[in-house]
C-alpha positions as CSV (number, residue, x, y, z in Angstrom):
1,X,118.9,108.3,95.5
2,X,116.1,107.7,98.0
3,X,116.6,107.8,101.7
4,X,116.6,104.4,103.5
5,X,113.3,103.1,104.9
6,X,112.9,103.7,108.6
7,X,112.9,100.7,111.0
8,X,113.2,101.5,114.7
9,X,114.4,98.8,117.0
10,X,113.7,98.1,120.7
11,X,116.3,95.8,122.1
12,X,117.0,94.2,125.5
13,X,120.7,94.1,126.2
14,X,122.1,90.6,126.4
15,X,119.2,88.9,124.6
16,X,119.4,87.2,121.2
17,X,117.4,89.3,118.7
18,X,116.6,87.7,115.3
19,X,114.8,89.8,112.7
20,X,114.5,90.0,108.9
21,X,113.8,92.5,106.1
22,X,111.9,91.6,103.0
23,X,113.0,94.1,100.3
24,X,110.8,95.2,97.4
25,X,111.8,97.1,94.2
26,X,108.3,98.7,93.9
27,X,105.9,100.4,96.3
28,X,103.2,97.8,95.5
29,X,105.5,95.2,96.9
30,X,105.1,92.9,93.9
31,X,108.7,93.0,92.5
32,X,111.4,91.5,94.9
33,X,114.8,93.2,95.1
34,X,117.3,90.8,93.6
35,X,119.8,90.0,96.3
36,X,121.7,87.3,94.4
37,X,124.8,89.5,94.0
38,X,124.9,91.7,97.1
39,X,126.7,91.5,100.4
40,X,124.6,92.8,103.3
41,X,126.1,94.5,106.3
42,X,124.5,96.0,109.4
43,X,125.8,97.8,112.5
44,X,124.6,99.3,115.7
45,X,126.3,102.5,116.8
46,X,125.9,105.2,119.4
47,X,124.2,108.4,118.4
48,X,126.3,111.0,116.7
49,X,126.0,114.5,115.2
50,X,127.1,115.3,111.7
51,X,129.6,116.1,110.4
52,X,131.9,114.9,113.2
53,X,130.7,111.2,113.1
54,X,132.2,110.8,116.6
55,X,130.2,107.7,117.2
56,X,131.2,104.3,118.6
57,X,130.5,100.9,117.1
58,X,128.4,98.9,119.6
59,X,128.2,95.7,117.5
60,X,128.1,94.2,114.1
61,X,124.7,92.6,113.2
62,X,125.1,89.2,111.5
63,X,123.4,89.1,108.1
64,X,122.5,86.4,105.7
65,X,120.5,86.5,102.4
66,X,117.6,84.2,101.6
67,X,116.8,84.6,97.9
68,X,115.1,86.2,96.3
69,X,114.6,89.2,98.7
70,X,115.0,88.5,102.4
71,X,117.9,89.6,104.6
72,X,118.0,87.8,107.9
73,X,119.7,89.6,110.7
74,X,120.6,88.5,114.3
75,X,122.1,90.1,117.3
76,X,123.5,87.2,119.3
77,X,123.5,87.3,123.1
78,X,127.3,86.8,123.1
79,X,127.8,89.8,120.8
80,X,126.6,92.4,123.4
81,X,129.4,94.5,125.0
82,X,129.4,94.7,128.8
83,X,128.0,98.3,128.8
84,X,125.9,100.1,126.2
85,X,124.1,103.4,125.9
86,X,120.3,103.6,125.9
87,X,120.0,105.3,122.5
88,X,121.7,104.3,119.3
89,X,121.2,104.0,115.6
90,X,121.4,101.1,113.1
91,X,121.4,100.6,109.4
92,X,121.5,97.9,106.8
93,X,123.6,98.4,103.7
94,X,123.8,96.3,100.5
95,X,127.0,96.3,98.5
96,X,126.7,95.0,94.9
97,X,129.3,93.3,92.8
98,X,130.5,96.6,91.4
99,X,131.1,98.0,94.9
100,X,128.1,100.3,95.0
101,X,126.7,100.7,98.5
102,X,123.1,101.3,99.1
103,X,121.6,101.8,102.6
104,X,118.1,100.3,102.5
105,X,117.0,100.4,106.2
106,X,118.0,102.6,109.1
107,X,116.5,103.9,112.3
108,X,116.8,104.7,116.0
109,X,117.5,102.0,118.6
110,X,116.3,102.0,122.2
111,X,118.3,99.6,124.4
112,X,116.9,98.5,127.7
113,X,119.6,97.3,130.2
114,X,119.3,93.7,131.4
115,X,119.0,92.7,135.0
116,X,120.3,89.1,135.0
117,X,123.9,88.9,133.8
118,X,126.3,86.0,133.4
């Protein structure tokens, strides 16, 4: 199985951050990935070292599917915890109807702290 594609994120803590991934089954980007029977899930976590996986969940990233091949994701302003680290990782996983999980995107995350707080 192939490694997930790399997608780094630069985030500003406390801001709403919508983004999307258009997924293709071929390198020429002519055949869309069929997302009709998958459940997308994405998370933001602190950095960790294998094999301990002693990381912490920062937040769940809300995901919705737009057929045929787009996963819309959004980090809502209200979802940010009070404190976060500067460096983290994220990934997007797709689970099919048979329970097979495939990570399609992943990457480093740089988080800049906000100045104005509620």
